[in-house]
C-alpha positions as CSV (number, residue, x, y, z in Angstrom):
1,M,-22.7,17.0,-61.5
2,Q,-19.3,16.4,-60.0
3,A,-20.7,13.3,-58.3
4,A,-21.7,11.9,-61.7
5,A,-18.2,12.5,-63.1
6,I,-16.7,10.9,-60.1
7,E,-19.0,7.9,-60.5
8,I,-17.9,7.5,-64.1
9,A,-14.3,7.5,-63.1
10,K,-15.0,4.9,-60.3
11,D,-16.8,2.7,-62.9
12,A,-13.7,2.9,-65.2
13,D,-11.4,1.9,-62.3
14,A,-13.6,-0.9,-61.2
15,A,-13.6,-2.4,-64.7
16,R,-9.8,-2.7,-64.4
17,Y,-9.9,-4.8,-61.3
18,P,-12.4,-7.7,-61.5
19,P,-13.9,-9.2,-58.3
20,T,-12.2,-11.8,-56.1
21,L,-12.5,-15.4,-57.1
22,T,-12.4,-18.0,-54.3
23,T,-10.3,-20.8,-55.6
24,S,-8.8,-24.2,-54.9
25,K,-5.6,-24.8,-52.9
26,P,-2.3,-25.1,-54.8
27,T,-1.3,-28.7,-55.5
28,P,1.8,-30.2,-53.9
29,E,3.4,-30.2,-57.3
30,E,2.7,-26.5,-57.8
31,I,4.2,-25.7,-54.4
32,E,7.3,-27.9,-55.0
33,A,7.8,-26.4,-58.4
34,F,7.6,-22.8,-57.0
35,C,10.0,-23.6,-54.2
36,A,12.5,-25.2,-56.6
37,R,12.4,-22.4,-59.1
38,E,15.3,-20.0,-59.6
39,P,14.5,-16.4,-58.6
40,I,13.5,-14.0,-61.3
41,S,16.3,-11.7,-62.4
42,P,15.5,-8.0,-62.5
43,G,15.7,-7.9,-66.3
44,D,13.1,-10.7,-66.6
45,A,10.7,-9.2,-64.0
46,P,7.2,-8.9,-65.5
47,D,5.2,-5.7,-65.5
48,E,3.0,-5.4,-62.4
49,D,-0.1,-5.4,-64.6
50,E,0.8,-8.9,-65.8
51,L,0.9,-10.5,-62.3
52,W,-1.7,-12.6,-60.6
53,C,-2.3,-11.9,-56.9
54,A,-3.4,-14.5,-54.3
55,Y,-4.1,-14.6,-50.6
56,A,-3.7,-17.7,-48.5
57,I,-6.2,-17.4,-45.6
58,S,-5.5,-19.4,-42.4
59,P,-8.3,-20.9,-40.4
60,D,-8.0,-18.0,-37.9
61,G,-8.5,-15.4,-40.8
62,T,-4.8,-14.3,-41.2
63,R,-4.1,-13.4,-44.8
64,Y,-0.8,-14.0,-46.6
65,S,-0.2,-12.5,-50.0
66,G,1.6,-13.8,-53.0
67,I,2.1,-12.7,-56.6
68,G,3.1,-14.7,-59.7
69,R,3.0,-14.9,-63.4
70,T,0.4,-17.7,-63.2
71,P,-2.4,-18.4,-60.8
72,A,-0.5,-21.5,-59.5
73,D,2.6,-19.4,-58.8
74,A,0.6,-16.7,-56.9
75,K,-1.1,-19.3,-54.7
76,A,2.2,-21.2,-54.0
77,F,3.9,-17.9,-53.2
78,A,1.1,-17.0,-50.8
79,W,1.4,-20.4,-49.1
80,T,5.2,-19.9,-48.9
81,H,4.6,-16.5,-47.4
82,S,2.6,-18.1,-44.5
83,Y,5.9,-19.8,-43.5
84,Y,8.2,-16.9,-44.1
85,R,6.3,-13.9,-42.9
86,D,9.3,-11.6,-43.1
87,G,10.0,-12.6,-46.7
88,V,12.8,-14.6,-48.2
89,V,16.1,-13.5,-49.7
90,P,16.1,-14.3,-53.4
91,G,18.0,-17.5,-54.1
92,T,17.6,-18.8,-50.5
93,P,16.2,-22.3,-50.5
94,V,12.8,-22.5,-48.8
95,Q,11.2,-25.5,-47.0
96,V,7.5,-25.5,-46.6
97,S,4.9,-28.3,-46.5
98,S,3.7,-29.2,-50.0
99,E,0.3,-30.2,-48.5
100,V,-2.0,-27.3,-47.7
101,L,-3.7,-28.0,-44.4
102,D,-7.5,-28.3,-44.1
103,G,-9.2,-25.1,-43.2
104,W,-7.0,-22.9,-45.4
105,T,-8.7,-21.0,-48.2
106,F,-7.3,-19.0,-51.2
107,E,-8.5,-15.9,-53.0
108,L,-7.2,-15.3,-56.5
109,Y,-7.2,-12.0,-58.3
110,P,-6.4,-11.9,-62.0
111,P,-4.0,-9.3,-63.5
112,P,-5.7,-6.0,-64.0
113,K,-6.7,-5.1,-67.5
114,P,-4.0,-3.0,-69.1
115,K,-4.6,0.6,-68.4
116,S,-4.7,2.9,-71.3
117,Q,-2.4,5.9,-71.3
118,M,-5.3,8.2,-71.3
119,L,-9.0,7.7,-70.6
120,A,-10.9,9.9,-73.0
121,I,-14.6,10.5,-73.0
122,S,-16.4,13.4,-74.7
123,A,-18.3,16.0,-72.8
124,H,-21.4,15.0,-74.9
125,A,-21.1,11.3,-73.7
126,I,-20.8,12.5,-70.1
127,F,-23.8,14.8,-70.7
128,E,-25.9,11.8,-72.0
129,R,-25.1,9.7,-68.8
130,V,-25.6,12.6,-66.4
131,R,-28.9,13.5,-68.1
132,L,-30.3,10.1,-67.0
133,T,-30.2,11.2,-63.4
134,I,-30.4,14.9,-63.8
135,P,-32.9,15.5,-66.6
136,N,-32.7,19.3,-66.8
137,V,-28.8,19.5,-66.9
138,T,-27.3,21.4,-69.8
139,L,-24.3,20.6,-71.9
140,D,-22.7,24.0,-70.8
141,E,-23.1,22.9,-67.2
142,I,-21.3,19.6,-67.9
143,E,-18.5,21.4,-69.7
144,D,-18.1,23.9,-66.9
145,T,-18.0,21.1,-64.3
146,I,-15.4,19.2,-66.3
147,M,-13.2,22.3,-66.7
148,Q,-13.4,23.0,-62.9
149,S,-12.4,19.4,-62.1
150,V,-9.4,19.2,-64.5
151,P,-6.1,20.3,-62.9
152,Y,-4.6,23.5,-64.3
153,M,-2.3,22.5,-67.2
154,G,-0.7,25.9,-67.9
155,G,-1.5,28.5,-70.5
156,P,-4.0,31.2,-70.2
157,P,-7.3,30.4,-68.6
158,Q,-10.2,30.1,-71.0
């Protein structure tokens, strides 16, 4: 039963993070615009759940990450990261080739779906899902398993 509850939690987490998309290279214009842009001030920094993530993958398989508000920014940042492996001090001008060489590929991950403050599912809904794989399970067994898997939150035990 605990395995079924864990599986439900994994499904919920997987729904937040869609699969990888193989995508095109950033254009020279996107790279130049990224390199010319002023750094983001701390007050304007986006929430991490709003950022795209990209990987520039060299012909030898080395991966360089980048994040950005748009897919183009994330890919251009990943390309820039391949030149500046130790990072760049914000505001420092960067010089990179605006042409991505042949053999390089890019993976793009969209921002995760916003996570709710609390994931709520009733014991009865869990019971219905578990019953598909364990036909003779009872609602009491499901409720007991849920209570055993929930961290102690204070108050007298029930």
